[in-house]
All heavy atoms as an XYZ file, in Angstrom:
936
protein
N     121.303     89.965    194.741
C     121.548     90.010    193.305
C     122.639     91.033    193.010
O     122.858     91.947    193.773
C     120.277     90.402    192.569
C     119.188     89.376    192.578
S     118.609     89.172    190.903
C     117.910     87.575    191.025
N     123.269     90.862    191.874
C     124.362     91.754    191.497
C     123.863     93.156    191.175
O     122.688     93.377    190.918
C     125.117     91.198    190.278
O     124.196     91.034    189.211
C     125.798     89.890    190.586
N     124.796     94.081    191.192
C     124.540     95.465    190.816
C     125.338     95.727    189.544
O     126.441     95.198    189.375
C     124.987     96.410    191.940
C     124.433     97.792    191.796
C     123.136     98.085    192.204
C     125.182     98.812    191.233
C     122.600     99.357    192.072
C     124.661    100.075    191.093
C     123.376    100.349    191.506
O     122.844    101.606    191.355
N     124.775     96.527    188.633
C     125.393     96.739    187.319
C     125.517     98.226    187.031
O     124.561     98.976    187.202
C     124.545     96.079    186.205
C     125.164     96.323    184.837
C     124.363     94.596    186.468
N     126.695     98.653    186.597
C     126.872     99.977    186.001
C     126.871     99.774    184.502
O     127.603     98.916    183.981
C     128.200    100.607    186.413
C     128.141    101.310    187.753
O     127.026    101.628    188.219
O     129.213    101.567    188.325
N     126.059    100.540    183.775
C     125.983    100.429    182.327
C     126.413    101.719    181.661
O     126.217    102.805    182.210
N     126.994    101.597    180.470
C     127.538    102.738    179.736
C     127.236    102.598    178.248
O     127.324    101.502    177.700
C     129.064    102.803    179.890
C     129.545    102.745    181.304
C     129.752    101.520    181.932
C     129.792    103.897    182.030
C     130.198    101.446    183.244
C     130.233    103.841    183.343
C     130.436    102.614    183.952
N     126.908    103.703    177.600
C     126.783    103.763    176.146
C     127.506    105.030    175.707
O     127.291    106.104    176.284
C     125.305    103.805    175.686
C     125.222    103.829    174.162
C     124.524    102.623    176.247
N     128.364    104.925    174.705
C     129.117    106.077    174.234
C     129.464    105.928    172.764
O     129.348    104.834    172.203
C     130.388    106.272    175.057
C     131.398    105.136    175.044
C     132.800    105.697    175.109
C     131.156    104.202    176.215
N     129.853    107.021    172.157
C     130.277    107.019    170.759
C     131.785    107.223    170.712
O     132.326    108.098    171.396
C     129.574    108.127    169.985
N     132.452    106.405    169.892
C     133.905    106.491    169.744
C     134.229    106.676    168.267
O     133.733    105.908    167.435
C     134.591    105.201    170.271
C     136.096    105.258    170.052
C     134.271    104.985    171.742
N     135.049    107.674    167.932
C     135.467    107.796    166.534
C     136.170    106.510    166.088
O     137.009    105.967    166.820
C     136.440    108.975    166.544
C     136.068    109.766    167.764
C     135.609    108.728    168.770
N     135.809    106.027    164.919
C     136.395    104.768    164.440
C     137.911    104.827    164.386
O     138.574    103.832    164.671
C     135.816    104.397    163.086
C     134.384    103.951    163.186
C     133.762    103.614    161.838
O     134.197    104.077    160.794
N     132.712    102.818    161.873
N     138.458    105.991    164.069
C     139.914    106.093    163.997
C     140.574    106.193    165.379
O     141.792    106.216    165.484
C     140.346    107.246    163.096
C     139.909    108.617    163.599
O     139.182    108.711    164.606
O     140.316    109.615    162.960
N     139.782    106.227    166.446
C     140.303    106.225    167.819
C     139.910    104.957    168.576
O     140.147    104.849    169.778
C     139.772    107.434    168.609
C     140.081    108.813    168.089
C     141.483    109.337    168.358
N     142.079    109.120    169.640
C     142.037    109.955    170.678
N     141.380    111.085    170.612
N     142.674    109.660    171.798
N     139.325    103.989    167.861
C     138.841    102.776    168.521
C     139.976    102.004    169.187
O     139.806    101.478    170.288
C     138.087    101.892    167.532
C     137.234    100.793    168.133
C     136.234    101.335    169.150
C     136.498    100.036    167.034
N     141.132    101.947    168.578
C     142.262    101.250    169.203
C     142.707    101.980    170.466
O     143.040    101.347    171.474
C     143.427    101.102    168.222
C     144.618    100.356    168.777
C     144.322     98.935    169.260
O     143.321     98.323    168.840
O     145.109     98.416    170.085
N     142.705    103.315    170.441
C     143.029    104.090    171.652
C     142.017    103.793    172.751
O     142.372    103.636    173.919
C     143.016    105.593    171.360
C     144.090    106.018    170.384
O     145.142    105.360    170.313
O     143.871    107.033    169.684
N     140.730    103.728    172.368
C     139.688    103.414    173.342
C     139.885    102.003    173.903
O     139.762    101.786    175.106
C     138.285    103.549    172.729
C     137.222    103.217    173.744
C     136.836    104.155    174.691
C     136.656    101.948    173.805
C     135.904    103.847    175.669
C     135.723    101.633    174.782
C     135.352    102.586    175.702
O     134.442    102.270    176.676
N     140.209    101.049    173.044
C     140.425     99.678    173.499
C     141.532     99.629    174.558
O     141.400     98.954    175.586
C     140.772     98.749    172.334
C     140.836     97.266    172.770
C     141.574     96.392    171.765
N     142.965     96.774    171.599
C     143.946     96.520    172.473
N     143.686     95.906    173.601
N     145.177     96.891    172.227
N     142.618    100.358    174.328
C     143.720    100.384    175.291
C     143.275    100.988    176.621
O     143.615    100.474    177.690
C     144.902    101.162    174.723
C     145.614    100.434    173.609
C     146.718    101.281    173.006
C     147.338    100.571    171.809
N     148.315    101.432    171.133
N     142.507    102.079    176.550
C     141.984    102.699    177.770
C     141.039    101.752    178.493
O     141.105    101.588    179.713
C     141.267    104.009    177.425
C     140.640    104.768    178.584
C     141.690    105.199    179.594
C     139.871    105.975    178.055
N     140.165    101.086    177.747
C     139.207    100.150    178.339
C     139.920     98.945    178.950
O     139.507     98.443    180.002
C     138.201     99.698    177.292
N     140.981     98.486    178.304
C     141.753     97.357    178.847
C     142.363     97.736    180.195
O     142.309     96.958    181.157
C     142.840     96.957    177.858
C     143.537     95.670    178.208
C     144.480     95.236    177.091
O     143.996     94.831    176.029
O     145.713     95.323    177.309
N     142.914     98.932    180.286
C     143.454     99.416    181.558
C     142.338     99.545    182.587
O     142.462     99.067    183.720
C     144.148    100.765    181.361
C     144.558    101.482    182.645
C     145.590    100.672    183.427
C     145.067    102.873    182.334
N     141.231    100.180    182.198
C     140.121    100.371    183.129
C     139.589     99.032    183.631
O     139.331     98.872    184.827
C     139.001    101.170    182.455
N     139.433     98.080    182.736
C     138.949     96.764    183.130
C     139.862     96.106    184.155
O     139.400     95.510    185.133
N     141.158     96.227    183.924
C     142.133     95.663    184.866
C     141.994     96.326    186.233
O     141.965     95.645    187.267
C     143.565     95.853    184.330
O     143.685     95.138    183.095
C     144.604     95.351    185.318
N     141.868     97.648    186.236
C     141.748     98.382    187.500
C     140.459     97.987    188.230
O     140.484     97.689    189.429
C     141.815     99.903    187.260
C     141.506    100.673    188.541
C     143.187    100.295    186.709
N     139.329     97.967    187.517
C     138.065     97.596    188.171
C     138.127     96.180    188.735
O     137.696     95.935    189.860
C     136.885     97.741    187.205
C     136.059     98.961    187.480
C     135.046     99.063    188.395
C     136.155    100.234    186.854
N     134.510    100.331    188.376
C     135.170    101.072    187.435
C     136.969    100.748    185.854
C     134.991    102.389    187.042
C     136.788    102.062    185.459
C     135.810    102.856    186.055
N     138.673     95.258    187.950
C     138.762     93.873    188.432
C     139.710     93.771    189.625
O     139.423     93.041    190.575
C     139.189     92.943    187.291
C     138.181     92.859    186.147
S     136.548     92.267    186.622
C     136.940     90.563    186.995
N     140.821     94.511    189.588
C     141.757     94.507    190.714
C     141.093     94.996    192.004
O     141.480     94.586    193.099
C     142.971     95.393    190.424
C     143.957     94.771    189.459
O     143.793     93.581    189.088
O     144.899     95.493    189.044
N     140.101     95.862    191.872
C     139.452     96.428    193.054
C     138.167     95.706    193.442
O     137.461     96.148    194.344
C     139.204     97.925    192.860
C     140.466     98.725    192.909
N     141.239     98.858    194.045
C     141.119     99.419    191.938
C     142.293     99.606    193.789
N     142.252     99.955    192.515
N     137.842     94.599    192.757
C     136.735     93.773    193.222
C     135.518     93.643    192.336
O     134.551     92.983    192.730
N     135.518     94.259    191.148
C     134.378     94.065    190.247
C     134.277     92.591    189.877
O     135.282     91.880    189.804
C     134.544     94.908    188.981
N     133.056     92.132    189.646
C     132.843     90.729    189.255
C     133.107     90.505    187.775
O     133.568     89.444    187.371
C     131.411     90.305    189.580
C     131.002     90.366    191.046
C     129.525     90.006    191.189
C     131.882     89.432    191.874
N     132.779     91.498    186.950
C     133.030     91.401    185.510
C     133.105     92.797    184.919
O     132.590     93.764    185.484
C     131.939     90.591    184.808
O     130.707     91.270    184.838
N     133.757     92.886    183.758
C     133.909     94.137    183.025
C     133.817     93.774    181.554
O     134.601     92.965    181.066
C     135.274     94.752    183.355
C     135.533     96.080    182.694
C     135.397     97.266    183.405
C     135.931     96.161    181.367
C     135.640     98.490    182.813
C     136.163     97.380    180.763
C     136.025     98.541    181.487
O     136.266     99.750    180.898
N     132.835     94.347    180.845
C     132.579     93.963    179.450
C     132.486     95.207    178.577
O     131.811     96.173    178.944
C     131.261     93.159    179.331
C     130.979     92.774    177.888
C     131.306     91.917    180.220
N     133.147     95.181    177.429
C     133.088     96.250    176.429
C     132.617     95.633    175.114
O     133.152     94.609    174.681
C     134.467     96.875    176.210
C     135.045     97.581    177.411
C     134.579     99.021    177.561
O     133.899     99.543    176.652
O     134.895     99.617    178.596
N     131.626     96.243    174.473
C     131.081     95.741    173.211
C     131.031     96.872    172.185
O     130.665     97.997    172.527
C     129.663     95.212    173.407
S     129.507     93.978    174.705
N     131.355     96.551    170.943
C     131.282     97.515    169.840
C     130.052     97.186    169.007
O     129.791     96.018    168.692
C     132.556     97.461    168.972
C     132.437     98.391    167.781
C     133.770     97.815    169.806
N     129.303     98.220    168.634
C     128.070     98.042    167.873
C     128.318     97.239    166.594
O     129.278     97.485    165.871
C     127.474     99.397    167.523
N     127.422     96.305    166.357
C     127.474     95.481    165.162
C     126.147     95.540    164.404
O     126.127     95.510    163.191
C     127.801     94.034    165.557
C     127.886     93.112    164.369
O     128.677     93.413    163.450
O     127.153     92.114    164.353
N     125.050     95.637    165.143
C     123.721     95.664    164.543
C     122.855     96.630    165.349
O     122.022     96.220    166.139
C     123.124     94.252    164.535
C     121.766     94.198    163.860
O     121.419     95.123    163.102
O     121.033     93.222    164.108
N     123.090     97.926    165.177
C     122.362     98.949    165.920
C     121.824     99.999    164.940
O     122.426    101.033    164.726
C     123.223     99.607    167.025
C     123.494     98.655    168.159
C     124.533    100.115    166.463
N     120.660     99.730    164.358
C     120.106    100.662    163.374
C     119.763    102.008    163.997
O     119.466    102.105    165.194
C     118.857     99.955    162.868
C     118.535     98.919    163.881
C     119.805     98.571    164.584
N     119.822    103.033    163.176
C     119.445    104.385    163.586
C     117.927    104.458    163.584
O     117.290    104.364    162.537
C     120.047    105.392    162.601
C     120.068    106.801    163.117
C     121.138    107.247    163.884
C     119.038    107.678    162.848
C     121.175    108.540    164.365
C     119.065    108.977    163.331
C     120.133    109.405    164.084
O     120.153    110.690    164.562
N     117.321    104.572    164.752
C     115.871    104.536    164.867
C     115.200    105.858    164.545
O     115.829    106.912    164.548
N     113.915    105.781    164.282
C     113.140    106.993    164.003
C     113.051    107.900    165.222
O     113.159    109.111    165.110
C     111.725    106.623    163.549
C     111.600    106.435    162.071
C     110.158    106.249    161.648
O     109.317    107.114    161.977
O     109.894    105.226    161.010
N     112.793    107.306    166.381
C     112.662    108.086    167.607
C     113.785    107.832    168.594
O     114.300    108.765    169.202
C     111.318    107.776    168.292
C     110.066    108.173    167.527
C     108.828    107.725    168.288
C     110.028    109.676    167.304
N     114.106    106.556    168.794
C     115.152    106.204    169.748
C     116.050    105.131    169.163
O     115.636    104.345    168.314
C     114.556    105.662    171.066
O     113.826    104.473    170.784
C     113.671    106.687    171.742
N     117.278    105.114    169.611
C     118.237    104.084    169.223
C     119.538    104.370    169.970
O     119.715    105.462    170.517
C     118.476    104.083    167.710
O     119.115    105.269    167.283
N     120.421    103.412    169.954
C     121.726    103.638    170.577
C     122.463    104.791    169.893
O     122.991    105.676    170.581
C     122.575    102.365    170.557
C     122.213    101.377    171.623
C     121.443    100.269    171.328
C     122.643    101.548    172.933
C     121.108     99.351    172.312
C     122.315    100.641    173.928
C     121.541     99.534    173.611
N     122.532    104.834    168.551
C     123.232    105.967    167.923
C     122.602    107.325    168.267
O     123.315    108.301    168.523
C     123.125    105.679    166.423
C     122.937    104.197    166.329
C     122.141    103.833    167.550
N     121.275    107.384    168.292
C     120.608    108.647    168.644
C     120.914    109.036    170.086
O     121.101    110.214    170.399
C     119.100    108.519    168.488
C     118.607    108.691    167.084
C     117.065    108.691    167.095
N     116.538    108.860    165.777
C     116.411    110.037    165.155
N     116.804    111.135    165.738
N     115.909    110.089    163.941
N     120.926    108.063    170.964
C     121.111    108.339    172.391
C     122.435    109.044    172.671
O     122.510    109.888    173.564
C     121.023    107.043    173.189
N     123.479    108.693    171.922
C     124.800    109.290    172.146
C     125.163    110.304    171.066
O     126.307    110.741    170.981
C     125.895    108.205    172.267
C     125.683    107.371    173.514
C     125.963    107.342    171.020
N     124.170    110.656    170.240
C     124.389    111.612    169.155
C     125.591    111.217    168.305
O     126.465    112.030    168.001
C     124.545    113.032    169.705
C     123.349    113.510    170.484
C     123.572    114.852    171.159
O     124.640    115.432    171.094
N     122.549    115.327    171.834
N     125.629    109.932    167.932
C     126.740    109.424    167.124
C     126.818    110.171    165.800
O     125.801    110.409    165.146
C     126.586    107.925    166.886
N     128.028    110.530    165.433
C     128.284    111.256    164.191
C     128.842    110.288    163.149
O     129.247    109.166    163.482
C     129.291    112.372    164.458
C     128.830    113.367    165.512
C     129.931    114.337    165.857
C     129.491    115.264    166.981
N     130.579    116.074    167.488
N     128.868    110.734    161.895
C     129.511    109.927    160.858
C     130.938    109.620    161.286
O     131.638    110.491    161.820
C     129.527    110.671    159.517
C     128.161    110.744    158.869
O     127.270    109.948    159.243
O     127.976    111.599    157.978
N     131.342    108.390    161.092
C     132.697    107.991    161.464
C     132.841    107.566    162.912
O     133.951    107.313    163.369
N     131.725    107.506    163.651
C     131.778    107.045    165.036
C     131.046    105.722    165.172
O     130.116    105.434    164.416
C     131.133    108.067    165.973
C     131.914    109.343    166.124
C     131.306    110.309    167.115
O     130.076    110.310    167.296
O     132.075    111.078    167.711
N     131.474    104.939    166.130
C     130.846    103.661    166.424
C     130.338    103.700    167.868
O     130.934    104.351    168.720
C     131.841    102.495    166.197
C     133.016    102.568    167.145
C     131.145    101.162    166.288
N     129.219    103.038    168.113
C     128.648    102.994    169.462
C     129.304    101.873    170.257
O     129.502    100.767    169.748
C     127.115    102.788    169.402
C     126.536    102.620    170.806
C     126.444    103.948    168.678
N     129.641    102.186    171.497
C     130.192    101.202    172.429
C     129.205    101.055    173.580
O     128.686    102.046    174.106
C     131.573    101.640    172.959
C     132.054    100.733    174.081
C     132.587    101.681    171.820
N     128.933     99.821    173.943
C     128.035     99.479    175.041
C     128.856     98.659    176.023
O     129.513     97.686    175.623
C     126.861     98.679    174.482
C     125.925     98.099    175.506
C     125.351     98.877    176.482
C     125.597     96.749    175.455
C     124.463     98.337    177.409
C     124.719     96.193    176.365
C     124.151     96.997    177.344
N     128.862     99.050    177.282
C     129.675     98.314    178.251
C     128.984     98.257    179.603
O     128.054     99.018    179.875
C     131.061     98.954    178.378
O     130.966    100.292    178.768
N     129.458     97.324    180.420
C     128.902     97.210    181.766
C     129.924     96.580    182.694
O     130.845     95.896    182.275
C     127.601     96.416    181.777
C     127.700     94.982    181.391
C     127.942     93.917    182.211
C     127.567     94.435    180.079
N     127.954     92.757    181.496
C     127.716     93.052    180.169
C     127.325     94.991    178.809
C     127.663     92.204    179.065
C     127.267     94.150    177.710
C     127.427     92.777    177.857
N     129.726     96.890    183.972
C     130.557     96.354    185.044
C     129.598     95.786    186.074
O     128.596     96.413    186.405
C     131.417     97.459    185.697
C     132.239     98.210    184.644
C     132.336     96.861    186.767
C     132.848     99.503    185.171
N     129.893     94.594    186.583
C     129.035     94.003    187.612
C     129.761     93.957    188.953
O     130.983     93.836    189.017
C     128.551     92.591    187.233
O     129.682     91.734    187.073
C     127.738     92.611    185.956
N     128.934     94.049    190.003
C     129.423     94.086    191.381
C     128.534     93.197    192.249
O     127.381     92.949    191.899
C     129.337     95.516    191.938
C     129.904     96.589    191.055
C     129.111     97.213    190.097
C     131.222     96.984    191.182
C     129.629     98.218    189.287
C     131.742     97.988    190.376
C     130.938     98.597    189.431
O     131.451     99.583    188.631
N     129.024     92.789    193.407
C     128.189     91.979    194.300
C     126.959     92.725    194.821
O     125.938     92.112    195.091
C     129.127     91.632    195.456
C     130.509     91.835    194.944
C     130.406     92.897    193.890
N     127.062     94.067    194.968
C     125.969     94.856    195.536
C     126.202     96.333    195.230
O     127.284     96.717    194.763
C     125.924     94.679    197.059
O     127.111     95.215    197.632
N     125.215     97.153    195.521
C     125.374     98.608    195.362
C     126.462     99.123    196.307
O     127.279     99.983    195.937
C     124.034     99.301    195.647
C     124.109    100.804    195.867
C     124.221    101.565    194.561
N     124.500    102.968    194.748
C     123.599    103.939    194.777
N     122.326    103.666    194.645
N     123.969    105.184    194.930
N     126.475     98.610    197.515
C     127.482     99.034    198.486
C     128.884     98.686    198.011
O     129.811     99.499    198.132
C     127.202     98.402    199.859
C     125.899     98.852    200.499
C     124.647     98.215    199.879
O     124.741     97.129    199.253
O     123.569     98.823    200.008
N     129.040     97.474    197.460
C     130.341     97.066    196.923
C     130.725     97.962    195.754
O     131.880     98.379    195.636
C     130.305     95.599    196.495
N     129.754     98.266    194.896
C     130.025     99.148    193.743
C     130.532    100.503    194.201
O     131.509    101.033    193.671
C     128.759     99.301    192.915
C     128.902    100.289    191.784
C     128.318    101.629    192.202
N     127.663    102.266    191.079
C     126.789    103.232    191.194
N     126.426    103.679    192.365
N     126.252    103.775    190.143
N     129.871    101.082    195.206
C     130.293    102.396    195.692
C     131.714    102.351    196.245
O     132.525    103.244    195.973
C     129.317    102.909    196.747
C     127.945    103.232    196.170
O     127.804    103.329    194.927
O     126.999    103.384    196.974
N     132.043    101.314    196.991
C     133.391    101.171    197.564
C     134.427    100.920    196.470
O     135.513    101.510    196.478
C     133.404    100.040    198.588
N     134.096    100.049    195.521
C     135.019     99.740    194.422
C     135.269    100.990    193.590
O     136.422    101.310    193.256
C     134.461     98.588    193.556
C     134.528     97.277    194.348
C     135.214     98.473    192.230
C     133.707     96.147    193.757
N     134.206    101.713    193.232
C     134.380    102.912    192.418
C     135.216    103.966    193.129
O     136.007    104.669    192.490
C     133.033    103.475    191.984
C     132.425    102.689    190.842
O     133.071    101.831    190.241
N     131.174    102.962    190.543
N     135.084    104.087    194.439
C     135.917    105.030    195.195
C     137.391    104.642    195.077
O     138.254    105.509    194.895
C     135.471    105.074    196.654
N     137.675    103.347    195.166
C     139.064    102.886    195.033
C     139.577    103.087    193.605
O     140.739    103.444    193.399
C     139.186    101.428    195.461
C     138.987    101.223    196.962
C     139.370     99.836    197.436
N     138.638     98.757    196.822
C     137.517     98.222    197.293
N     136.959     98.708    198.397
N     136.950     97.209    196.676
N     138.721    102.856    192.620
C     139.115    103.049    191.219
C     139.467    104.514    190.978
O     140.491    104.822    190.359
C     137.993    102.580    190.259
C     138.246    103.070    188.841
C     137.880    101.060    190.283
N     138.631    105.420    191.447
C     138.876    106.852    191.248
C     140.197    107.277    191.887
O     140.926    108.105    191.340
C     137.700    107.681    191.803
C     136.475    107.484    190.901
C     138.062    109.156    191.919
C     135.179    108.008    191.490
N     140.529    106.688    193.018
C     141.773    107.025    193.713
C     142.997    106.332    193.123
O     144.129    106.730    193.417
C     141.643    106.667    195.194
N     142.792    105.334    192.283
C     143.898    104.549    191.720
C     144.707    105.395    190.739
O     144.162    105.979    189.804
C     143.328    103.314    191.005
C     144.395    102.296    190.677
O     145.367    102.642    189.967
O     144.258    101.136    191.114
N     146.010    105.452    190.954
C     146.907    106.247    190.103
C     146.863    105.819    188.635
O     147.103    106.633    187.748
C     148.345    106.171    190.626
C     148.581    106.972    191.881
C     148.316    108.470    191.686
O     148.753    109.049    190.678
O     147.649    109.059    192.565
N     146.550    104.563    188.378
C     146.483    104.094    186.983
C     145.349    104.755    186.207
O     145.375    104.781    184.972
C     146.321    102.567    186.938
C     147.527    101.815    187.485
C     147.259    100.333    187.572
N     146.279    100.057    188.629
C     145.772     98.854    188.885
N     146.134     97.812    188.157
N     144.903     98.682    189.869
N     144.380    105.314    186.910
C     143.239    105.945    186.236
C     143.425    107.451    186.044
O     142.538    108.127    185.546
C     141.953    105.674    187.024
C     141.553    104.215    187.037
S     141.341    103.503    185.385
C     139.863    104.349    184.856
N     144.581    107.960    186.400
C     144.875    109.378    186.190
C     145.378    109.550    184.759
O     146.469    109.130    184.416
C     145.946    109.868    187.171
C     145.656    109.567    188.618
C     144.518    110.383    189.160
C     144.383    110.165    190.647
N     143.037    109.980    191.101
N     144.535    110.144    183.902
C     144.931    110.370    182.519
C     144.337    111.689    182.024
O     143.501    112.300    182.681
C     144.507    109.197    181.627
C     143.051    108.896    181.673
N     142.484    108.148    182.664
C     142.037    109.259    180.854
C     141.176    108.069    182.458
N     140.883    108.731    181.380
N     144.787    112.111    180.886
C     144.385    113.388    180.300
C     142.981    113.281    179.706
O     142.796    112.724    178.633
C     145.401    113.769    179.217
C     145.088    115.087    178.548
O     144.171    115.795    178.996
O     145.786    115.409    177.566
N     142.003    113.814    180.401
C     140.609    113.731    179.946
C     140.372    114.557    178.684
O     139.446    114.279    177.928
C     139.659    114.153    181.061
C     139.680    113.220    182.232
N     139.048    112.005    182.226
C     140.287    113.324    183.440
C     139.242    111.392    183.372
N     139.994    112.165    184.126
N     141.187    115.567    178.458
C     141.040    116.408    177.262
C     141.331    115.627    175.985
O     140.808    115.953    174.927
C     141.965    117.630    177.348
C     141.571    118.611    178.430
C     140.211    119.247    178.179
O     139.923    119.634    177.027
O     139.440    119.342    179.151
N     142.182    114.616    176.081
C     142.555    113.824    174.903
C     141.944    112.425    174.922
O     142.458    111.515    174.278
C     144.085    113.734    174.786
C     144.681    115.085    174.461
O     144.204    115.782    173.570
N     145.699    115.476    175.194
N     140.870    112.260    175.660
C     140.202    110.954    175.724
C     139.711    110.566    174.326
O     139.362    111.437    173.521
C     139.035    111.007    176.703
N     139.642    109.271    174.047
C     139.214    108.825    172.720
C     137.697    108.814    172.527
O     137.181    108.091    171.684
C     139.802    107.412    172.627
C     139.896    106.957    174.032
C     140.172    108.185    174.858
N     136.978    109.613    173.309
C     135.529    109.748    173.164
C     135.108    111.055    173.823
O     135.846    111.635    174.616
C     134.774    108.560    173.785
C     134.976    108.419    175.268
C     134.082    108.991    176.162
C     136.059    107.719    175.772
C     134.273    108.877    177.537
C     136.257    107.593    177.140
C     135.359    108.172    178.020
N     133.914    111.527    173.471
C     133.368    112.753    174.039
C     132.559    112.394    175.279
O     131.447    111.870    175.181
C     132.485    113.447    172.993
C     131.852    114.735    173.481
O     132.043    115.102    174.666
O     131.162    115.380    172.683
N     133.110    112.670    176.442
C     132.458    112.325    177.702
C     131.115    113.005    177.906
O     130.283    112.522    178.672
N     130.857    114.096    177.204
C     129.578    114.786    177.333
C     128.442    113.982    176.705
O     127.278    114.204    177.011
C     129.651    116.168    176.692
C     130.571    117.111    177.431
C     130.681    118.434    176.718
C     131.715    119.301    177.418
N     132.039    120.479    176.639
N     128.797    113.030    175.824
C     127.773    112.205    175.183
C     127.743    110.786    175.751
O     127.108    109.901    175.204
C     127.993    112.174    173.663
C     127.762    113.546    173.038
C     127.859    113.480    171.526
N     129.242    113.376    171.104
C     129.665    112.613    170.105
N     128.826    111.867    169.413
N     130.930    112.582    169.772
N     128.422    110.577    176.839
C     128.426    109.291    177.531
C     127.148    109.160    178.359
O     126.778    110.070    179.092
C     129.643    109.208    178.455
C     129.684    108.097    179.489
C     129.910    106.754    178.821
C     130.776    108.371    180.506
N     126.482    108.029    178.235
C     125.317    107.722    179.061
C     125.749    106.647    180.052
O     126.380    105.654    179.659
C     124.146    107.197    178.210
C     123.702    108.246    177.211
C     122.991    106.762    179.105
C     122.729    107.714    176.189
N     125.439    106.834    181.318
C     125.810    105.826    182.309
C     124.788    105.819    183.432
O     124.042    106.775    183.616
C     127.212    106.073    182.866
C     127.341    107.361    183.636
C     127.150    107.386    185.012
C     127.631    108.549    182.989
C     127.250    108.571    185.720
C     127.739    109.745    183.684
C     127.552    109.742    185.048
O     127.640    110.916    185.740
N     124.774    104.744    184.147
C     123.892    104.637    185.295
C     124.073    103.320    186.011
O     124.625    102.377    185.459
N     123.596    103.286    187.252
C     123.646    102.072    188.062
C     122.286    101.413    188.094
O     121.264    102.084    188.163
N     122.293    100.078    188.045
C     121.061     99.315    187.948
C     121.041     98.164    188.948
O     122.021     97.427    189.064
C     120.908     98.723    186.531
C     120.833     99.753    185.461
C     121.996    100.323    184.929
C     119.606    100.170    184.964
C     121.927    101.271    183.933
C     119.538    101.124    183.972
C     120.708    101.675    183.454
N     119.898     98.015    189.633
C     119.672     96.845    190.480
C     119.206     95.699    189.591
O     118.290     95.881    188.786
C     118.583     97.123    191.515
C     118.952     98.111    192.577
C     117.881     98.118    193.633
C     117.187     99.455    193.642
N     116.150     99.534    194.662
N     119.795     94.547    189.751
C     119.344     93.379    189.016
C     118.033     92.887    189.630
O     117.925     92.771    190.853
C     120.392     92.244    189.100
O     121.625     92.727    188.565
C     119.962     91.030    188.332
N     117.029     92.646    188.794
C     115.784     92.092    189.322
C     115.443     90.752    188.695
O     114.521     90.073    189.150
C     114.626     93.085    189.226
C     114.042     93.271    187.847
C     112.937     92.551    187.436
C     114.607     94.182    186.970
C     112.400     92.746    186.182
C     114.075     94.382    185.718
C     112.969     93.649    185.322
N     116.194     90.338    187.689
C     116.019     89.025    187.094
C     117.329     88.607    186.450
O     117.960     89.390    185.753
C     114.913     89.055    186.025
C     114.582     87.750    185.317
C     114.037     86.727    186.300
C     113.597     87.999    184.200
N     117.743     87.401    186.699
C     118.992     86.907    186.138
C     118.907     85.393    186.003
O     118.392     84.713    186.896
C     120.149     87.278    187.056
O     121.368     86.828    186.541
N     119.383     84.843    184.897
C     119.407     83.398    184.672
C     120.824     82.892    184.667
O     121.729     83.562    184.301
C     118.756     83.041    183.335
C     117.269     83.284    183.310
C     116.765     84.506    182.887
C     116.405     82.301    183.721
C     115.417     84.726    182.861
C     115.036     82.522    183.689
C     114.542     83.755    183.247
């Protein structure tokens, strides 16, 4: 079964186009190195929950939108190899200080698929 890296982050609405450009580059790089898919989604129906929610998870502030994304790979081993190549890719060298999101509020993790249709 496939392996999935998942991400949730908050992006200032006035930097969403900057984020889209960065994500477009990242998607190209991941796909060039063997990812099966790369998906970026902008929140459309994500209410602020009493205890938990996507906005709470990333401490979204006024004027920020939640982004949910994932990358799929053939396996965990493939993911590790692909990510190593992505990190080494010169196209991914950019100024982290001016990123269009706060990396400290980024949630990410790798997941084994256990059910898929």
